[in-house]
LUMFI-296075 format. One record per residue: x, y, z of N, C-alpha, C in turn; residue in one letter. Coordinates in steps of 0.2 Angstrom, whole numbers, plus 2048, in hexadecimal, padded with zeros to 3 digits. Example, Ala and Ser with C-alpha at 12.3 -4.5 7.8 and 13.67 -1.06 7.14 Angstrom:
<rs>
8427E482783E7EA8278427F0827A8407F58238447FB824840800827S
</rs>
This chain:
<rs>
DEEB97602DEBB9D5FEDECBA3602MDEFBA85FFDF0BAF602DECBB45FFNDE7BB25FADE3BB75F7DDDBB95FBKDDBBC05FBDD6BC25FFDD1BC65FBKDCBBC65FDDC5BCA5FADC6BD15FCLDC3BD65F8DC4BDD5F9DBDBDF5FAKDBCBE3600DB5BE6602DB5BEC5FELDB0BED5FADAFBF35F6DABBF85F9IDA5BF65FCDA1BFA5FFD9CBF6604ED9BBF960AD96BF660ED91BFC611VD8BBFA611D86C00613D80BFC617CD7EC0061CD78BFE620D72BFF61BRD6EBF961BD68BFA617D61BF961BID62BF7621D5CBF6625D5ABFD628SD53BFF627D51C0562AD51C04632PD51C0A635D51C0A63CD4DC05640PD50C01644D4CBFC648D50BFA64EAD4DBF7653D51BF5659D56BF0657ID54BEB654D58BE5652D56BE264CHD5BBE3647D5ABE0640D5FBDB63FAD5DBD563DD62BCF63DD60BCA638AD64BC5638D63BBE635D61BBF62DFD65BC1629D64BC3622D64BBD61DTD62BBE617D63BBA611D62BBF60BDD65BBD606D66BC1600D65BBD5FALD62BC05F4D62BBD5EED61BC25E9MD63BC05E2D62BC55DDD5ABC55DBED58BCB5DAD51BCC5D8D4FBC95D2ND4CBC35D1D4BBC05CAD45BC45C6PD42BC85C9D3CBCC5C6D3FBD35C3YD45BD45C4D48BDB5C2D4BBD95BBDD48BDB5B6D4BBDA5AFD52BDD5AEKD53BE35B2D59BE65B1D5FBE35B5SD5DBDE5B9D62BDA5BDD66BDF5C2SD62BE45C5D66BE95C8D63BEA5CFND60BE45D2D5DBE55D9D5EBDE5DCSD5EBDF5E3D5FBD95E7D59BD85ECLD57BD35EED52BD25F4D56BD05FALD55BD35FFD58BD2606D52BD160BCD53BCC60FD4EBCB614D51BCA61BCD4EBCC620D51BCB627D4BBCC62CYD4DBCA632D49BCA638D49BD163CRD44BD463DD44BDA641D40BD9648QD43BDB64DD40BD9654D43BDD659AD41BDC65FD44BE0665D4BBDE667TD4DBD7666D54BD5667D55BCE664ND5ABCB665D5CBC5662D57BBF663HD55BBF66AD51BB966CD4ABBB66EVD48BC166CD41BC466ED3CBC066ASD36BC066CD30BBC669D2CBC0664KD2EBC6662D2ABCA65DD2DBCB656DD31BC6654D34BC764DD2FBC7647GD30BCC643D2DBCD63DD32BCC637VD30BCB631D35BCA62BD34BD0627ID3ABD3625D3ABD9621D3DBD761AVD3ABD9615D3DBD760ED3EBDE60AID45BDF609D47BE5605D48BE35FELD47BE85FAD49BE85F3D4FBED5F3TD55BEC5F1D5ABF05F1D5EBF15EBVD5FBF75E9D63BF85E2D6ABF65E3CD6DBF25DED73BF05DFD79BF55DEED77BFA5DAD7CBFF5D9D7DC045DEKD77C065E1D77C0C5E6D76C095EDTD74C035EED72C005F5D6CC035F8FD68C075F4D62C0A5F6D5DC055F7QD59C065FCD53C025FDD4DC045F8VD4BC005F4D46C025EFD3FC015F2VD3EBFB5F6D37BF95F8D38BF55FFSD33BF5603D33BF1609D2DBEE60AKD2DBE760CD27BE360ED28BE0614VD23BE0618D23BDD61FD1EBD761FLD21BD1622D1DBCB623D1DBCA62BID17BC962DD16BC8634D11BC3636SD10BC163CD0BBBC63ED0ABBE645ED04BC0647D02BC264ED04BBC653PD07BBE658D09BBA65ED0EBB565CGD12BB6656D17BB1654D1EBB5653TD23BB2655D2ABB4653D2CBB164DDD2DBB5648D30BB2641D37BB3641LD3BBAE63FD42BAE640D46BAB63ARD4CBAE638D50BAB633D4DBAA62DDD4BBAF629D48BAF623D4DBAD61EPD4BBA8619D50BA6613D4CBA760DKD4FBA8607D4CBA9601D4FBA45FCLD4ABA25F8D4DB9D5F2D48B9E5ECMD4AB9D5E6D47B9E5E0D45B975DDFD3FB955DBD3EB8F5D8D3DB8F5D0DD3FB955CDD3EB965C6D38B9A5C4GD34B9B5C9D2EB9F5C8D2CBA35CEHD2DBA05D4D2BBA45DAD31BA55DERD32BAB5E2D36BAB5E7D33BA95EEVD36BA45F1D33BA25F7D37BA45FDID33BA6602D37BA8608D34BA360ELD39BA0611D37B9C617D3AB9F61DTD37B9E623D38BA0629D36B9B62FAD39B9C634D38B9863AD33B9C63FFD2DB99641D28B9C644D27B9964BAD28B9D650D27B9B657D21B9F65AKD1CB9B65DD16B9E660D16B9B667TD14B9F66CD13B9D673D0BB9D674ID08B97676D01B97677CFFB9A67EDCF8B9967FCF6B9C686CF8B9868CECFBB9268BCFEB8F690D06B8F691ND08B9468DD0FB9668DD14B9068AAD10B8C686D14B87682D16B8A67BQD1CB8867AD1FB8B673D1DB8666EAD1BB88668D1AB84662D1EB8765CHD22B83659D26B85653D24B8164DTD25B85647D23B82641D26B8763BKD27B84635D2AB88630D24B8B62CMD25B9162AD21B96626D24B9861FLD1FB9861AD22B9B614D1DBA0611SD1FBA460DD1BBA8608D1FBA9602VD1CBAB5FCD1FBAB5F6D1DBB15F2FD20BB35EDD1FBB85E8D20BB65E1TD1CBB95DCD1EBB85D5D20BBE5D2TD20BC45D6D21BCA5D4D27BCE5D7TD29BCC5DDD2DBCF5E2D2ABD55E5GD24BD65E4D20BDC5E7D1BBDA5ECKD17BD55EAD11BD35EFD13BCC5F0SD11BCA5F7D12BC35F9D0CBBF5FBWD0DBB95FBD07BB55FCD05BB4603SCFFBB1605CFEBB060CD03BAB60FSD03BAA615D08BA6619D05B9F618KD0AB9A618D09B93618D0EB9061DHD0BB8B621D0FB87626D11B80623WD17B7E624D19B78622D1FB75627FD21B6F625D26B6C629D23B6862FGD28B66633D26B6263AD27B67640DD23B66644D23B6B64AD2AB6A64EDD2DB6F64FD34B6F652D3AB6F64EGD39B6D647D3EB6C643D3FB7263FWD45B7563FD47B7B63CD4BB79635WD47B7A62FD4AB79629D4EB7F626ID54B7E626D59B84625D5BB8561EWD59B8B61BD5BB8D615D5AB8760FRD54B8560ED52B80609D54B83602PD56B7E5FDD58B805F7D54B7C5F2QD53B7F5ECD4FB7C5E7D53B795E1WD51B735E0D54B6F5DAD50B6A5D8ID4FB695D1D4BB645CED44B645D0ND41B6A5D0D3AB6B5D2D38B695D9ND3DB695DED3BB685E5D41B6C5E9KD3FB6D5EFD44B705F4D47B6B5F9AD4DB6B5FAD50B685FFD53B6C605FD53B6A60BD56B6E610D57B6A616GD5DB6B61AD5EB68620D5BB6B626FD58B6762AD54B69630D57B67636AD57B6B63CD59B69642D54B6A647YD55B6664DD50B66653D55B65658HD56B6A65DD5CB69661D5CB63665RD56B61668D57B5B66CD59B54668PD58B55662D5AB4F65ED61B4E65DAD65B5465DD6CB5365CD6EB51655ED6AB52650D6CB50649D68B54644HD6AB5463ED67B58639D64B52634ID5EB54631D5AB4F62DD59B53626SD59B50621D58B5361AD51B53618LD4EB59617D47B59615D46B5B60EYD41B5960AD3FB5A603D38B5C603ED37B605FDD30B615FCD2FB685F9GD2AB6C5FAD28B735F8D26B775FFDD2AB7C600D28B7F607D21B83606PD1FB84600D18B87600D12B81600TD14B7B601D10B76602D12B71608RD16B6D607D19B6960CD20B6660BAD24B66611D2AB63610D2BB5D615MD2DB57613D2EB51617D35B4F617RD36B4A61CD3DB4861DD3FB43617ID44B45614D47B4160FD4CB3C611HD50B3E616D55B3A619D56B3C621KD54B38625D55B3A62CD5CB3962FSD5EB3D634D64B3C637D6AB3B633ND6BB4062FD70B4062AD77B4162DVD77B45632D7EB47636D7CB4963DFD80B47642D7FB49648D82B4564EGD80B46654D83B4365AD84B3B659LD7EB38659D7EB31659D81B2E653AD81B3164DD83B2E647D8BB2F646KD8DB35648D93B38646D97B3A64CND94B3A652D98B3C658D99B44658ND95B47654D95B4E654D8FB52656KD8FB5565CD8AB5865FD87B5E65CGD80B5F65CD7CB6465AD7EB68654FD7DB6464ED7DB68648D77B6C647PD77B71644D71B75643D70B7963CND72B7F63CD72B84636D76B81631ED73B8262AD77B7F625D76B8361FSD7BB8261AD7BB85613D7CB8060EAD76B7E60BD76B79606D76B7B5FFLD7AB785FBD7BB7A5F4D7BB745EFLD78B755E9D78B705E4D7CB735DEFD80B6E5DBD83B705D4D7EB6E5CEND81B6F5C8D7DB6E5C2D7BB665C1SD7FB625C4D7EB5B5C4D7AB585CAED78B5D5CED74B5B5D4D78B585DAGD7EB595DAD82B575DFD81B5C5E5HD81B5A5EBD80B5E5F1D86B605F5AD86B665F8D8CB675FCD88B6C602AD8BB6B608D88B6E60ED8DB70613VD8CB76616D90B7961BD8BB79621FD8DB76627D89B7562DD8CB78633VD89B7C636D8BB7F63DD8AB79642RD8EB7A647D8DB7564DD8EB79653RD8AB78659D8BB7B65FD8CB76665DD90B72664D92B6D66AD99B6B669SD9CB6766EDA2B6466EDA8B6966BDDAAB68665DB0B6C663DADB7365FTDA6B7365EDA3B7865BDA5B79654FDA8B75651DABB7564ADA6B74645SDA5B78640DA1B7763ADA3B71636AD9EB6E632DA0B6962ED9EB6A627HDA1B67622D9FB6761BD9DB60618FD98B60615D95B59613D94B5960BGD94B54608D93B53601D8FB4D600TD8BB4D5FAD87B475F9D85B475F1SD82B425EFD80B415E8D78B3F5E9KD74B405E3D6DB3D5E4D6EB365E5PD69B335E9D63B365ECD65B3A5F3PD6BB3C5F5D6CB3F5FBD6BB3B601YD6CB35601D6BB31607D72B2F60ATD77B30607D7EB2E609D82B35609KD85B3760ED89B3D60FD90B3C611WD95B3F60ED9CB3F611D9DB46614NDA1B4661ADA2B4B61EDA9B4D620WDABB53620DB1B55623DB1B5B628CDB5B5B62DDB5B60632DB9B66630DDB6B6C630DB9B7262EDBEB75633LDBDB73639DC2B7563EDC0B7B642GDBBB7F63FDBAB85642DB2B86643IDB0B8B647DA9B8C648DA7B91642YDA1B9063FD9EB9463AD96B9563CID94B9A63ED8DB9B640D89B9F63BGD83B9C63AD7FB9F634D82B9E62EGD84B9962BD88B98625D83B9A61FPD87B9D61AD84B9E613D8AB9C60FCD88B99609D8EB97605D8CB985FDAD91B985F9D90B985F2D96B945EFVD94B915E9D9AB8D5E6D9DB915E1ADA4B915E1DA8B945DCDAAB8F5D6LDAAB895D8DABB835D3DA9B7D5D6SDAAB775D2DA8B715D5DAAB6F5DCEDB0B725DDDB4B705E4DB6B765E8TDB4B7C5E6DB6B825EADB0B865ECTDB0B895F2DAAB8C5F5DACB925F9FDA7B975F9DA8B9C5FEDA3B9B603LDA4B9B609D9FB9B60FDA0BA1614VD9BBA3616D9BBA961AD97BA8620AD99BAB626D95BAA62CD99BAD632GD96BAB638D99BAE63EDA0BAB640RDA5BAF641DABBAC644DABBAE64BHDAEBA9650DAEBAB657DB6BAA659VDB8BAF65CDBFBAF65FDBEBAD666DDBEBA6667DBCBA466EDC0BA6674WDC6BA8672DCBBAA678DC9BB167AEDC7BB5675DC5BBC677DBEBBD677NDBABB8675DB3BB9675DB1BBF670RDB4BBF66ADB2BC4665DAFBC065FKDAABC465CDA6BC1657DA7BC5651FDA7BC264BDA7BC6645DA4BC263FSDA2BC563ADA0BC2634DA5BC162FTDA7BBB62CDACBBA628DAABB6622RDAFBB661DDAEBB2617DB4BAE616IDB3BA7615DB9BA3614DB8B9F60DWDBEB9E60ADBEB9A604DC0B92606HDBCB8E603DBDB87605DBEB835FFFDC4B7F5FFDC5B7A5FADC3B735FCDDBEB705F9DBCB6A5FBDC1B645FAADC5B655F5DCAB605F3DD0B605F9KDD2B655FADD8B665FFDD5B66607SDCFB68607DCBB6960EDCEB6F611KDD1B7460DDD4B7A610DCFB7F610QDCEB82616DC9B88618DCEB8E619LDCDB93615DD1B99616DCDB9F617TDCEBA361CDCABAA61CDCCBAF617EDC8BB2613DC9BB660EDC6BBD60FVDC2BBE614DC0BC5616DBCBC561CLDBDBCA621DB9BCB627DB5BD2625TDAFBD2626DABBD7625DABBDC62BLDA9BE262ADA8BE7630DA3BE4635PDA5BE163ADA0BDE63EDA3BDC645SD9EBDC64ADA0BD9651D99BD8655SD9ABD565BD94BD465FD8FBD065CGD89BD165CD84BCD659D84BCE652DD86BC964ED88BCA647D87BC3643TD87BC363DD87BBD638D81BBD634SD7FBB6633D79BB562FD79BB8628YD7EBB7624D7EBBA61DD7ABB7618PD79BBB613D76BB960CD7BBBA607GD7CBB7602D81BB85FCD7EBB75F5ID80BBC5F1D7EBBC5EAD85BBD5E6VD86BB95E2D8DBB95DED8BBBB5D7LD8EBC05D4D8DBC25CED94BC45CBKD97BBF5C6D9DBC05C3DA3BC05C9DDA6BC65C9DACBC75CEDA9BCB5D4DDA3BCC5D4DA0BD05DAD9CBCB5DEVD9DBCC5E5D98BC85EAD95BCE5EELD8EBCD5EED8ABD15F2D88BCD5F9YD89BD05FED88BCC604D84BD0609MD7EBCE60CD7BBD1611D7DBCD618SD7DBD161DD7EBCE624D7CBD3629YD7CBD162FD7ABD6634D80BD7639YD81BDC63DD86BDD641D84BE3646SD87BE364CD86BE8651D8CBEB653SD91BEC64ED97BEF64FD96BF7650HD91BFA64ED90C0164FD8AC02654ID8CC06659D87C0765FD84C01662DD87BFB661D84BF5664D7DBF4662ND7BBF665CD74BF5659D75BF0653ED71BEB653D71BE664ED6DBE9648AD71BEA642D6FBED63CD71BE8636RD6DBE9631D6EBE562BD73BE9626VD78BE6623D7CBE961FD7DBE5618YD7EBE9613D7FBE660CD87BE860ALD8ABE3608D91BE4606D92BE25FFAD97BE65FCD99BE45F5DA0BE25F5KDA2BDC5F3DA8BD95F3DABBD75ECIDB1BD85EBDB4BD65E5DBABD25E6KDBDBCF5E0DC2BCA5E1DC1BC35E1GDBABC15DFDB8BBA5DFDBCBB65DAIDBDBB95D4DC0BB55CFDC7BB35D0NDCBBB75D5DD1BB55D7DD2BAF5DBSDCCBAD5DEDCBBA75E2DCABA15DELDC7BA15D8DC5B9C5D4DCBB985D1C
</rs>
């Protein structure tokens, strides 16, 4: 494939802050004009500081102007990697919460809030198992599924439930070191099609560092995997057809130690992964969110390519139909 996407516009949307990163994006389901997006991200002192809060922006699609801003915080807690999903009525935001107690011991748990208006948000709810990071859960058939990782375990497990109530293990040790001889799988981008078939892109940070692509059918207890051959950090994906996908995330030039945020086209039949666009990015960068509307793709991501400061950007990209 020699076709490429075309970057139409890219604009910083995060208000001034020391470190703005780890984004997600969705179409605003409460906007009857279908003219706005919801973008969330973490605001903190730096990439690994313990003072993260979550910012939720409502952004105009046409002008990229920020219409409203909401702040979600928890005293003494670092909130990380917010993700958005829609259950048909509520927009649910999930985040990973890390708290240090008086004995300097770290405690980690998943946190959720929801809205039915896009303006006001619920009180915070804690869910999941301690230490297990449920990454980008997706809603299907009245429940959410999401892969979770816990670094010492060296595998990912599939959770199911409702993030505003409880999520429990659906299938343990789906993919990892002991089962597949593939070390430290972690962040993932899980998708479901209209028939309930599942596909997932999984980041790995061990041995070859190559990302993997998995597929399954209900009840999601048996998975088939293929090695994508390259590293993809903070993956986010969207399906173009039953067998073709766009996946975005961090690319690493290992030889030169250079980082960028890229988009790849993946053909699940041929197992061919092809780069189709590199966004303006470098340094601390990645963690995109994607909204696909006809031939236009809106993508949030963060990068520190300007003044070495991590900022959140929104990009408008065309040429999607040429890839289908």
